[in-house]
N, C-alpha and C positions, 0 to 999 in steps of 0.2 A: 899810366895817362895815355902813350901811343894806341893803346889799343879803344880806349874810348872817344877820342881822337876819331880814329877810325871808326867806331861805331856810329857817332856822330854824323862824319860826313857820309857813311853808308845810308843812313837814315833821312839825309837830307836830298841827297841823290834819289833815293826810291820814291819821296814824298814830291818831288819835283816833277819827276819821269813814272808817274804809277802805272799810268796804261793809255799805250797810243798816243805819248804826249802831254797825257792830261796829269796832273796835281793829282795827290792825293786829298787836297781840300775840294777842290773843284770835282772830284770825282762823288764826296761825300755830298755835296750841295745836289748836286743830279740825282744821286738817290732818293735824298729828302722830297727834290721838287717830283720825281717820280711817282713817291708815295704822295705828295699831298695832291699830287693830279688823279691816282684812282680814288680820294676819299673826296674830292670834287667830283669824279665823275659818278662815283656813288651818291653822294648829295643830291647832283644836279638831275639824274633819276628818278631819287623820290620825293625831292622837293618840286625843283621846277618843272620838273616833266609833268609829275602827277597834278599841279595847277595849272598847267595847260590841259592836260587832259579834261580838268573839273568844268572850265570856263568853255574848255568847246564844245561839253556835253549839252550846256545852257544853253545855247544857240540853235538847239532845235533843228541844225543844218546836216544832213548823213554827209555832205560833201565833205566839208571841214573834219567832221570825225575819221574818214577815210585818210585824208589828207596826213591826218595826225599819227593815226594807224602806220601808215606807209613809211613817214619819215621820221617815226623815232627810235628806229635802230640806228640809221646811219648819223642823227644829230647826236648821240650818246660819245661819238666817238671823235666830237669838236673836242673837249676839255683835255685830252691828250695829246691833239694837235697842238693846242695851246700849250700844253706843258714843254713840248718839245723847243716850239719854238723861245719860251721859257729860257731853255735850258741853253738856245745858241747866245742868250746875251752875255754867259758866265764861258761859253767857249770861245775860241780862236779861231776860226775856219781855214786857217791856213794849217794846221796840225791834223796829222790823221785821222784824229777822234773827230774833228771839225767836219771834214770833210765825208765820213760816214755818217755823222749827225744830220748832213745837209740833206743827205740822199734819203737819212730814214724820214725825216720831216717831208720832203718831196713824196715819197711812198705811201706815207697815211693821207697828203692832202689827195694824192690823186686817187687811193681807194675809194675816201670820203668822196671826192666830185664824184665817180663813174659810178657809186651805190649809190648815191643821191639821186642821176639821173635814171639808175637801173629803179628803183621804188617809183620814183616819180611816173615814170613809162609806164608801167604796172598799175600804177593808180587812174591814169587817163584810160589805159583800154581797158579797165573793168568796171569803170564808171559810164563811160560815154555810150549810150546806145547807138547814138549816129553810124557807130562802125556795124552794130550787127543788122542797120535797115542797109548799108551800103554794100556789107559783106553777109556772108553767111557766119553761122557763129563758129563753125569749124574752123573756117577760114582765118577767123580773126582769132582765136587759139593758135596758128599756126604762126600768123605774124608775131603776134606777141611773143611766142617763146625764140623766133628768128633775131627778134631786135633786142632780147635779154642777152641770148648766146652772144650776139653781136657787140654788144656793150663789155659783155666778160673780156671776150676775147680783147677787143681797143685797150680795157681797162688794163689786162697782163700785158701788153704791149708797150703802154706808158710805162708800166713796170719796169720791164724789163732795159727800155730806153734810159730810166732814170739810174741803171744800175750799169750801164756802158752796152752792155747786150744788143748787139744788132739783130734784129728781128731777120733779116734780111738772107745770110747767109743760112741761118734757122730753118726757114723754108725751103730755100733751095733744095738743105739737104733732106729735110722732109716729103720733099717731091718724089726723088726714088724711091724713097719707102712707100709714099702713096700709090706709085703705081704699082708696087707687089702687092702692097695690101687688097688694089682695087681688083686684080685678078681673082684675087679670092674671096671679093666679097662682091660677086655679081648680082647676086641674090638681094643683099643689102641695097643695091642700088634699084635693082628691079622694084624694089616695094617701094622703095623713095621716091620714084619716078611716077609709080603708080598712085602711092598719095598725092602727089601734088597733082594728078590730074582729077582725082576724084573729089579735090576740092575745088579747082577751076572750071570744072566742069557742071559741079555742086548735083551731083547725082544723086547723095542724100546726107543729111546734118545729123548733128548730134539730136538725141531723142525720137528721131524717124526710125518707123517701123521698117525694116526691110525683110527682104527674104532672098536668099541666094539657094536655088536650087541644091539639093543633095549638099548644101555645106550648113546654112544656118537659117534657123530664122527668129527673128526677135531684135531688141529697141537695140540702137545705137548709143553706147555711152561713153566712146571714147575715138576718134579718129587720129594716130599715131603716126612718125615718120616710119613705122617698117610695117606694123600691123594697126587692125581695128577691132575693137573690144565689142563685141555683141552682148548682149545680154537677154537670153533667152527666156520664153514665157514662164518657166520654173525656175527661174531665179538663178539659172547656170549660166557662169561668164564662159565665152568661149572666146579666143582671140585669133581672128583671121588674117592671115598675110595681105599686104594692100595687093597683090598681082593678080590676085584672085579673081577680085573686081572689074579688072580689065579683062581676064581670059571667059568669066560667065556674065550670063544676064541679071541684072538686078532688077528686082520689084520693091517696087517704092510704097507701101502701104498709105504712109503718112502724105505723099503728093496726091492723093485723088480728094477731091473736095466733097463728098458725098458717098455714102455706101450703100450699097444695092441689098434690096430684099427681094429673094425670089423664091416663089413657095408653089407646090402643086398641092392645093384641096383638093381630097378625094371625097365625093358625096356618094352617097348609096344610087341603085340604080330606081330606085321609088322615086327617087325626086321628079317631080313633072317640070316641063318648060318653062312654066311663068313662074315657079320658083325658082327654077337657074337663073333665071333673067332679073328676078327681084332681088337674088341675091348674088349675082354681079352689078347690078346697079347701086346698090348698096353699100358696097363694099368700095368702091370706086369714089360714090360720093364721099365717104368719110375720109378717105384717100388727100384728096382733093381740097377739103374742108381743114383738116388739121394741120396744124401749124409745125409738128413735125416732118411733114414731109414736102418736098421739091417736085413740082408737074409746071412744066414748061416745052417748048419744043425740042430742046437737046434731053431732058429727063421726061420723059413721058411715061404715064401711070398705064398699065395694061390689067386686065381683070375680065378673061373672057373663057368661054367654057373650050378646053382644049383638044382633049380626045377621047374616047371609051377607052377607058382599059380593063384588065382582066377583070377587076373586084369593084370598079369604081367608075363615077363620072368624075373625072380631073378640070379643076377649074385653075388656071396660071393665075397665080397672083405677083406682080411686077412692081417695084416702085423704088424710089429714092429717099433715103432720110436727109435734111437740110445739113446735119452734121457730120462729121467724121468722126468725132470722139466717140471711143468706145462705149464707155457706160450711158450716154446719150441714146447712143443706136439701139442697144438692148432693152430700153426703157418704150423707147419708139416700136420695138417689135415686139416687144409683152403687149402694148398696147394694143395694137394692130391684131394680134392674136386674139386677145379677150374679145375685139370687136367683132371680128371675123363668127368665133363662137357665138356671139349675142345673135348675129343675124343669121344664122344658118338655123339657130332652134327656134328663132322667131317665125321661121317660114316653116317650122312642122318638119325641117330635116334634119339629117341625121349625115353623121360621117362614117365613110366607109373603112375596112379594114380589110387586110387579105383573106379572103375565102373560096369554097369550091362549095358548088352544089353538085349530089350526086345522084342519079338519075337510075332509076332498078328498070328495066325494060319486062313486063310482062310477058312469058309464053304463051 
């Protein structure tokens, strides 16, 4: 009988102080609430979120679609937060478990707030075209990433503060470590500073076609903190350290408003003076009337007989296309080439090719 009494007393004591001052009954209630919150979260994700999504898609407005997609993930955390708030009703906060529960709830709520801000900021920067007008695209990307990292750091600091971890002494301890790292990471900081100068000076932007002599020629795909990714015209990617751009001259082909055409058209020596004048006049007239080319005081057109070459009479044809687009530039060149050939044939002249005449002297 004493054994049974002792067993009952042990069971009651065990059930009253099951875990961190929490009774077994309250612990089972907490487990049920957590299971219920997981089920509610699943139903919330499948039913409520899908209904909101279908309603948003019907509006025909892309902004609310992007807003829903951005805030969808953090909103799914709300049922878990409410579950922990509900658990707090059954737990006394003066117990050890109650203190931990309060910190966990505060941590989840802090994560939700900073996650929500992170997603909202990402949406604003990606959807607002005003930032691309005020800043370059690469600078917008840099600012966006910097703000995201800042939000993540502030969120981590807030979570650590919730658990009583002071961030000040940690930063002071990391300061000495940072000095040691900085001494061995001079190239990293050099690339970082060079990358910032690239963005602020707007030397080139994403999708620009640039050439770094003896390094790379291609289209800029990404400007990172350490290096810049350039896609060569044969589709090969090349990663160039940012410090290279500060030590080298960079040719930005995308910044030119127009593309130049400069040809030397060689005609045979059988061409008469009147034929040469007529050919030059008609070629120049075609260029001036054609909408593919620009002719003004800054971008003039030149169609002139340049010199007597070894096997030809050379005509210089120089003009500028209105567009900088590669495909339109090629089409304009092709049309001009066809017109030049038509004009030359129209005046019964012909194109020269390298040739030599041999004269045999009679004795």
